[in-house]
C-alpha positions in Angstrom: 21.5 12.4 35.0 19.7 15.6 34.6 18.3 16.1 31.1 18.7 19.4 29.3 16.1 20.9 27.0 16.9 21.0 23.3 15.5 23.7 21.2 14.5 21.7 18.1 10.9 22.2 16.9 8.7 19.1 17.5 5.9 18.6 15.0 2.4 17.6 16.2 0.9 14.6 14.6 -1.6 15.3 11.8 -3.9 12.8 13.5 -3.9 14.9 16.6 -4.1 18.2 14.9 -7.0 17.3 12.7 -8.3 13.9 14.0 -8.6 13.2 10.3 -5.4 12.2 8.6 -4.3 10.3 5.5 -3.4 6.7 6.0 -1.0 4.7 4.1 -1.3 2.4 1.1 1.9 0.8 2.2 0.7 -1.5 5.0 2.4 -2.3 8.3 4.8 -5.2 8.9 3.5 -8.0 11.0 3.5 -7.0 14.7 2.7 -8.9 17.9 -0.3 -8.4 20.1 -0.4 -5.1 22.0 -2.7 -3.5 24.5 -5.6 -1.7 22.9 -5.6 -3.6 19.6 -9.0 -4.8 18.4 -10.0 -7.7 16.3 -13.5 -6.6 15.4 -14.0 -7.1 11.7 -13.8 -10.4 9.8 -14.9 -10.7 6.2 -14.8 -13.9 4.2 -13.6 -14.5 0.6 -16.0 -15.6 -2.1 -17.6 -12.7 -3.9 -15.4 -11.6 -6.8 -17.7 -8.7 -7.8 -16.4 -5.3 -6.7 -19.0 -3.5 -4.5 -19.8 0.2 -4.5 -20.6 2.3 -1.5 -23.4 4.7 -2.4 -23.4 8.0 -0.5 -20.0 7.3 1.1 -18.3 10.5 2.3 -14.9 11.1 3.8 -15.7 14.2 5.8 -15.0 12.6 9.2 -12.8 9.6 8.5 -9.9 9.2 6.1 -9.8 5.8 4.4 -6.7 4.8 2.6 -5.2 4.0 0.2 -6.8 7.2 -1.0 -9.4 7.1 -3.7 -7.7 6.8 -7.1 -4.3 5.7 -5.7 -2.6 4.2 -8.8 0.2 2.1 -7.2 -0.7 0.6 -3.9 1.4 -2.2 -2.6 0.0 -5.8 -2.9 0.5 -6.1 0.9 -1.3 -2.8 1.6 -3.4 -2.5 4.7 -6.6 -0.4 4.6 -6.4 2.4 7.1 -9.3 4.1 8.8 -8.1 7.2 10.6 -10.4 9.2 12.8 -12.7 6.4 14.0 -12.3 3.8 16.7 -12.1 0.1 15.6 -15.2 -0.6 17.7 -17.2 1.8 15.6 -16.5 0.0 12.3 -19.0 -2.4 11.0 -19.4 -4.4 7.7 -15.8 -3.9 6.4 -15.8 -5.2 2.8 -12.5 -5.3 0.9 -12.9 -6.8 -2.6 -10.3 -7.2 -5.3 -11.3 -7.4 -9.0 -9.2 -10.6 -9.3 -8.7 -11.8 -5.7 -12.3 -11.3 -4.6 -13.4 -10.6 -1.0 -10.6 -10.4 1.6 -10.9 -11.6 5.2 -8.7 -10.0 7.8 -8.7 -8.2 11.2 -8.7 -4.6 12.5 -5.7 -3.4 14.6 -5.9 -0.1 16.5 -3.3 2.6 16.6 -1.6 3.7 19.8 -0.8 7.3 18.9 -4.1 8.3 17.2 -7.7 7.3 16.9 -8.1 4.8 14.1 -7.4 1.2 13.0 -5.9 -0.6 10.0 -7.6 -3.6 8.3 -4.9 -6.2 7.8 -5.8 -8.6 5.0 -5.1 -12.3 5.5 -3.8 -12.5 1.9 -2.1 -10.1 -0.5 -3.8 -8.3 -3.4 -2.9 -9.1 -7.0 -0.7 -6.8 -9.1 -2.8 -4.6 -11.4 -6.2 -5.4 -9.9 -8.7 -2.8 -8.7 -9.7 -2.9 -5.1 -12.9 -1.5 -3.7 -13.4 -0.9 0.1 -16.7 -0.1 1.8 -17.4 0.0 5.5 -20.0 1.4 7.9 -19.2 3.7 10.8 -21.5 3.6 13.8 -22.2 7.2 14.9 -24.6 9.0 17.2 -26.6 10.0 14.1 -26.8 6.4 12.8 -24.6 4.3 10.5 -22.5 6.2 7.9 -20.8 4.6 4.9 -17.1 5.3 4.1 -15.2 4.0 1.1 -12.1 4.1 -1.1 -10.9 2.5 -4.3 -7.4 1.9 -5.5 -5.3 0.1 -8.1 -2.5 -2.4 -7.0 1.0 -1.8 -8.3 3.3 -4.2 -10.1 6.4 -4.1 -7.8 9.8 -4.1 -9.4 12.8 -6.0 -8.0 16.0 -4.0 -8.0 19.5 -5.3 -7.2 20.8 -3.1 -4.3 24.5 -2.7 -4.1 26.5 -1.5 -1.0 27.8 2.0 -0.7 30.8 2.9 -2.9 34.3 3.2 -1.5 36.5 6.1 -2.1 40.3 5.6 -1.7 42.2 7.8 0.7 45.2 7.8 2.9 45.7 6.8 6.5 46.2 10.4 7.5 42.6 11.1 6.5 41.3 9.3 9.6 41.6 9.9 13.3 43.2 7.2 15.4 43.2 6.5 19.1 45.0 4.2 21.5 42.2 3.4 23.9 39.5 2.6 21.4 39.5 1.3 17.8 37.7 4.1 16.1 38.8 5.8 12.9 36.4 8.6 12.0 37.4 11.2 9.5 39.6 14.1 10.6 38.0 17.5 11.1 39.8 20.6 9.9 38.3 23.7 11.5 39.2 26.5 9.1 37.2 29.2 10.9 37.0 28.9 14.7 33.7 29.4 16.5 33.4 32.6 18.4 30.8 34.3 20.6 28.4 34.8 17.7 28.3 31.1 16.9 25.2 29.2 18.1 25.8 26.8 21.1 26.0 23.1 20.7 27.9 20.2 19.1 28.0 19.2 15.4 26.1 16.1 14.3 26.8 14.4 10.9 27.1 11.0 9.3 30.0 10.2 6.9 28.8 7.3 4.8 31.5 7.0 2.2 35.2 7.9 1.9 38.6 6.9 3.2 37.7 7.0 6.9 35.2 4.9 8.8 31.5 5.4 8.2 29.0 6.0 10.9 27.3 8.5 13.2 29.5 11.3 14.5 29.3 14.1 17.1 32.1 16.5 17.6 32.7 19.8 19.4 33.2 23.1 17.5 36.9 22.7 18.1 36.8 19.5 16.0 37.3 17.2 19.1 35.3 13.9 18.8 32.4 13.4 21.3 30.9 10.2 20.0 31.3 7.8 17.0 29.1 4.9 16.2 29.6 2.3 13.5 26.5 0.8 11.7 25.7 -2.7 12.8 26.4 -4.1 9.3 29.7 -3.2 7.5 27.9 -2.7 4.2 25.4 -0.2 5.8 25.6 3.5 6.2 24.1 5.9 8.7 22.3 9.2 7.8 20.5 12.1 9.3 21.8 12.0 12.9 20.3 14.6 15.2 18.9 15.2 18.7 15.1 15.2 18.9 12.6 15.0 21.8 10.8 11.6 22.1 8.2 11.0 24.7 9.5 13.9 26.9 13.2 12.8 26.7 16.1 14.4 24.8 17.1 11.5 22.5 19.1 10.8 19.3 17.5 10.0 16.0 19.2 8.5 13.0 18.6 6.2 9.9 20.7 3.1 9.2 20.7 0.7 6.4 22.0 0.1 2.8 22.6 3.2 0.8 22.3 2.0 -2.7 23.6 3.2 -6.0 20.1 4.4 -7.1 20.2 7.3 -4.6 18.0 6.1 -1.8 18.2 3.8 1.2 16.7 0.6 2.5 16.8 0.4 6.2 15.3 1.6 9.5 15.2 4.7 11.7 16.5 4.4 15.3 15.7 6.4 18.4 18.4 6.1 21.1 18.5 7.6 24.6 21.2 9.8 26.1 23.1 6.6 27.0 23.1 5.8 23.2 20.9 2.7 23.8 18.1 2.1 21.2 14.6 2.7 22.6 12.6 2.3 19.4 13.1 1.2 15.8 10.9 2.5 13.0 10.4 0.4 9.9 8.5 1.2 6.7 5.0 -0.2 6.3 4.2 -3.3 4.3 7.7 -4.6 4.6 8.9 -1.7 2.5 12.1 -0.4 4.2 12.4 3.1 5.5 14.4 5.4 3.3 17.4 7.6 4.5 16.2 11.0 3.4 14.1 12.2 6.4 12.2 11.2 9.5 10.2 13.4 11.9 8.9 12.4 15.3 5.7 13.7 16.7 4.6 14.4 20.3 1.8 11.8 20.0 4.1 8.9 19.4 4.1 8.7 15.6 6.9 9.2 13.0 6.8 10.5 9.5 9.3 8.7 7.2 10.3 8.7 3.6 9.9 5.5 1.5 11.0 4.7 -2.1 8.9 2.1 -4.0 10.1 0.7 -7.3 7.1 -0.1 -9.5 6.5 -1.0 -13.2 4.4 1.6 -14.9 3.9 3.3 -18.3 6.6 5.9 -19.2 6.1 8.1 -22.3 8.5 7.6 -25.2 10.0 11.0 -26.2 8.9 12.2 -29.6 6.6 9.3 -30.2 3.3 11.2 -30.2 1.8 9.4 -27.2 3.5 6.0 -27.2 4.5 4.5 -23.9 6.8 1.8 -22.7 6.8 -0.2 -19.5 9.6 0.9 -17.2 10.6 0.9 -13.5 9.8 4.2 -11.8 10.7 5.1 -8.2 7.5 6.1 -6.5 8.3 8.5 -3.6 6.1 8.3 -0.5 5.7 9.6 3.0 4.3 7.3 5.7 3.1 8.2 9.1 4.0 5.2 11.3 2.4 4.5 14.7 5.8 3.7 16.3 4.5 1.4 19.1 2.5 -0.9 16.8 4.4 -0.5 13.5 1.1 0.2 11.7 0.9 2.8 8.9 -1.6 5.6 9.6 -0.8 8.1 6.8 0.7 8.0 3.3 1.3 10.4 0.4 2.4 8.9 -2.9 4.1 11.0 -5.6 2.7 9.0 -8.6 -0.8 9.6 -7.3 -0.4 13.4 -7.4 2.5 14.5 -9.5 2.7 13.2 -13.2 6.0 12.1 -14.8 5.8 15.1 -17.1 6.7 17.4 -14.2 10.2 15.9 -13.9 13.3 17.9 -14.8 15.2 14.8 -15.8 14.6 12.4 -18.7 13.7 8.7 -18.2 16.9 6.6 -18.6 17.0 3.9 -21.3 17.7 1.4 -18.6 17.5 1.3 -14.8 14.8 2.9 -12.6 13.4 6.4 -13.4 13.8 8.5 -10.3 11.5 11.2 -11.6 10.6 12.8 -8.3 13.2 12.1 -5.6 11.7 13.0 -2.3 14.4 14.6 0.0 12.8 16.3 3.0 9.5 16.7 4.9 8.1 19.0 7.5 4.8 18.9 9.4 3.4 22.4 9.4 1.6 23.9 12.4 -1.8 24.1 10.5 -1.5 20.4 9.7 -0.2 20.5 6.1 2.9 18.6 5.1 5.7 20.4 3.4 7.9 18.2 1.2 10.9 18.9 -1.0 11.5 16.9 -4.3 14.9 17.4 -6.1 14.1 16.1 -9.5 11.0 18.2 -10.1 12.7 21.3 -8.6 9.7 21.3 -6.3 8.5 22.4 -2.8 4.9 21.1 -2.2 2.4 21.8 0.6 0.0 18.9 0.9 -3.5 19.1 2.4 -3.8 16.7 5.4 -7.2 15.2 4.5 -7.3 14.8 0.7 -3.6 14.6 -0.1 -4.1 17.2 -2.7 -1.3 19.8 -3.4 -2.3 23.0 -1.7 0.5 25.0 -3.3 3.9 24.4 -4.9 7.0 26.3 -5.6 9.7 26.1 -8.3 7.9 23.4 -10.3 6.6 23.7 -13.9 3.2 24.6 -12.2 4.6 26.8 -9.5 2.0 28.7 -7.5 4.4 31.7 -7.1 6.7 33.4 -9.6 10.4 33.4 -8.8 11.6 37.0 -8.5 14.9 38.2 -9.9 17.9 36.9 -7.9 16.2 33.6 -7.0 18.1 30.8 -8.5 16.1 27.6 -7.9 16.9 24.1 -8.8 17.7 20.6 -7.5 16.6 21.4 -3.9 17.7 19.0 -1.2 15.9 20.4 1.8 13.1 23.0 2.6 11.7 24.3 5.8 8.9 26.8 6.3 9.9 29.2 9.1 7.6 30.6 11.8 7.6 34.0 10.1 6.4 32.6 6.8 9.8 32.6 5.1 11.1 29.5 3.3 14.6 28.2 3.9 16.1 25.7 1.4 19.3 24.1 0.4 19.5 24.6 -3.4 21.7 22.4 -5.6 21.9 25.1 -8.3 19.6 25.5 -11.3 21.8 27.1 -14.0 25.0 25.5 -12.9 25.7 22.3 -11.0 28.8 23.8 -9.5 27.2 26.3 -7.1 25.1 24.7 -4.3 23.9 27.2 -1.7 21.4 28.0 0.9 18.5 30.4 0.2 16.0 32.2 2.3 12.9 33.3 0.4 10.1 35.7 1.2 6.8 34.1 0.1 4.7 37.1 -1.0 1.2 35.7 -1.5 -0.3 39.1 -2.1 1.5 39.5 -5.4 2.2 35.8 -6.1 6.0 36.2 -5.9 8.8 34.4 -4.1 11.8 36.8 -3.6 15.2 36.5 -2.0 15.1 37.7 1.6 17.8 40.2 2.8 21.1 38.3 3.2 19.1 35.4 1.9 21.8 33.7 -0.3 24.4 31.7 1.7 27.2 30.5 -0.6 30.0 28.2 0.5 33.5 29.5 0.7 35.6 26.6 -0.5 35.6 27.4 -4.2 33.8 25.3 -6.9 32.0 22.4 -5.3 32.3 18.9 -7.0 28.8 17.8 -6.0 25.4 19.4 -5.7 23.7 16.8 -3.6 23.7 15.8 0.0 23.2 19.3 1.4 21.3 20.8 4.3 20.3 24.0 5.9 19.4 24.6 9.6 18.2 27.8 11.2 20.0 28.4 14.5 19.8 30.8 17.5 20.4 34.5 17.0 19.4 34.3 13.3 22.3 32.1 12.4 22.3 29.4 9.7 24.2 26.2 9.4 24.8 24.8 5.9 26.2 21.4 5.2 27.7 20.7 1.8 27.8 16.9 2.1 29.4 16.3 -1.3 32.3 18.6 -0.7 32.4 17.7 2.3 32.2 20.9 4.5 30.0 22.9 6.7 29.6 26.6 7.3 27.8 28.7 9.9 26.6 32.1 8.9 25.3 35.0 11.0 22.1 36.8 10.3 23.8 39.0 7.7 25.4 36.2 5.8 28.9 36.5 7.3 30.9 33.3 7.9 31.3 32.7 11.6 32.3 29.0 11.7 33.6 26.6 9.1 35.0 23.1 9.0 35.8 20.6 6.4 36.8 17.0 6.0 39.3 15.1 3.9 38.8 14.8 0.2 36.6 11.9 -0.8 34.4 12.0 2.3 30.7 12.0 1.6 27.9 12.8 4.1 24.4 14.2 4.0 22.8 16.5 6.5 24.7 18.4 9.3 23.2 19.8 12.5 24.3 21.9 15.4 22.5 21.5 18.8 23.2 21.1 22.5 23.6 17.6 23.6 24.3 15.8 26.9 25.3 12.1 26.7 26.2 9.7 29.5 27.0 6.1 28.3 26.3 3.2 30.6 29.4 1.3 29.3 32.7 1.7 31.1 35.4 4.1 29.9 38.1 2.8 27.7 41.6 2.3 29.0 44.9 1.1 27.4 48.4 0.9 28.9 51.5 1.3 26.7 55.0 0.4 27.9 56.8 1.2 24.7 58.3 4.4 26.1 59.8 5.5 29.4 57.3 4.4 32.0 53.7 3.4 31.4 51.4 5.7 29.5 47.7 5.1 30.2 45.3 6.3 27.5 41.7 7.0 28.6 38.5 7.8 26.6 34.8 7.7 27.3 33.0 7.6 23.9 29.8 9.7 24.0 30.3 11.2 27.5 29.8 15.0 27.3 30.6 15.9 31.0 34.1 14.5 31.4 36.3 17.3 32.9 39.2 15.3 34.2 40.6 11.8 34.7 41.9 10.1 37.8 44.3 7.2 37.4 44.8 4.5 40.0 47.7 2.0 40.0 49.4 -0.6 42.0 51.2 -4.0 42.1 47.8 -5.8 41.8 44.2 -5.1 41.3 43.7 -5.2 45.1 46.4 -2.7 46.0 45.4 0.3 43.8 45.9 3.8 44.9 45.4 7.2 43.2 48.5 8.1 41.2 47.5 11.2 39.3 44.7 13.4 38.1 44.8 15.3 34.8 42.3 17.5 33.0 40.6 15.9 30.0 42.6 16.6 26.8 39.9 16.1 24.2 38.5 12.8 23.3 41.5 10.9 24.7 43.8 11.8 27.6 47.2 10.3 28.4 48.9 10.0 31.9 52.4 8.5 32.3 53.4 6.7 35.5 56.1 4.3 36.6 56.4 1.2 38.7 52.8 -0.2 38.5 51.5 -3.4 37.1 47.7 -2.7 37.1 45.8 0.5 36.4 42.2 1.8 36.6 40.8 5.1 35.3 37.9 7.2 36.6 36.2 9.9 34.6 35.2 12.9 36.6 32.8 15.8 35.9 33.4 19.5 36.7 32.3 18.9 40.3 34.9 16.1 40.8 32.2 13.4 40.8 32.9 10.0 39.3 30.7 9.5 36.2 32.5 6.4 34.8 35.1 3.9 35.9 37.1 1.6 33.7 38.0 -2.0 34.3 41.3 -2.9 36.0 43.9 -3.8 33.3 47.5 -5.0 33.5 50.2 -2.6 32.2 52.5 -5.4 31.1 55.3 -3.6 33.0 56.3 -2.8 36.5 
């Protein structure tokens, strides 16, 4: 099938953009041997005295965990990004309690670099020093890092909550057992609407949970249940992967603490998985965001519960041990599963920056990482809800280059900008910032905002027509929202907690709107062109309950079905064409008489067969 181009920006890997990128302190899961991997460094345990690395510089190679990292995983790998494994010599990894670690180096597939995989874990609370020598044209050069190991916390993760509803809240079909939520289009799409289908992921509510694509009319295109009934799916969208127009989504357990434990999935236009992306060090990938790169890497979000000191309010410096959710971004080498890059909130943003108080029990989600974007110049833009913050992060040091909306904001917010509880942020090519804002003064008014970042006078102001409110009255929820820039200057806002979605034109006028039954909960919503062609056969069911036999036909995920041709006969060997009918949405019905077996063919606009069902008995004659 001919693939169509999808106009969704594709970030370039930081490793490719700079050849020097941060690597992760959450190590990679065990992976099998792969071409290009090197086993070039072996060190043996015995010396329990941490070593130093005099004169070590990080100007050409990034070693991670980054120097000073406070909460590295006990299973962390040590990553060397920007240098080939064959150039590394004398790799010494020494823990203050566990001593010298032996291990092996494994090379990345999508960037120059390698990770040292220790043969044994580090001890919680210990300090680890790393020193290695890089062989260069100018002679050997030392590189180093030093980090502290976290005390991981165990949380009890519970399945997604259920919300009661009625049978009328879900769609139902004869030919296939799918029950996605109904779509009520309250403002039909017109010529000003951007082209493409709608992608979203209901994960709680009265209807079935899963990945969902539908047309602007509300007609279903594709629905996919998660592989585990306790799991949810999030962040479904098209994205280019290795030159192909594919689908990308997250699946796993959406827990009551507000994050996910699962994996990201890349599937082709036949809806077949071609890659799975897991978090490093056995830490599961989180649901909030994933971005693929043209080099073969992926940036994912990870939540890491750790025990750490939390200030006691009003105690004049006293602290208590509590569980804190450390938000991290990992750059995963998709082919090998190794972690190449990591940024950790506890290493860069103190607890005092949070806009919420630490709970008396349960984990303290002080930061809450929601979205990420790889910027053209190599910086990473992240959005954190619970500090009201947008951060631009330097690619080499991990330091914060600038921040917006926080207690230490680099820009002042001009009159009219109402900033708080942001769920998503994107820096646009012209320098504007688009964000979904949960509402600072009132939790009942989530909205989209487009801001002009005026660096010359240190001000962030509202762009013309830059505030995009919803039109369904007072929202019940502020979370699970999204904003997407579209063609012709349009914007798509998803209000996942309502649940509803609205498309605005460049002047803020509503040009498309749809909503879902009360109680449905989703997250981000996207509009984009998509062309799918399943390899599975179309679905066919024959019903004899009325006059004659009604055959119901559907082809879940097929975007090119223009009509259906029905064959019938007294047996599977005597079939002949009975009728052809234009496709009537997701499911089409044709009524015939006097046949005992039927078969259906899906036809495209040119009349070509793009799918054929199995022969089924009608139960009549």
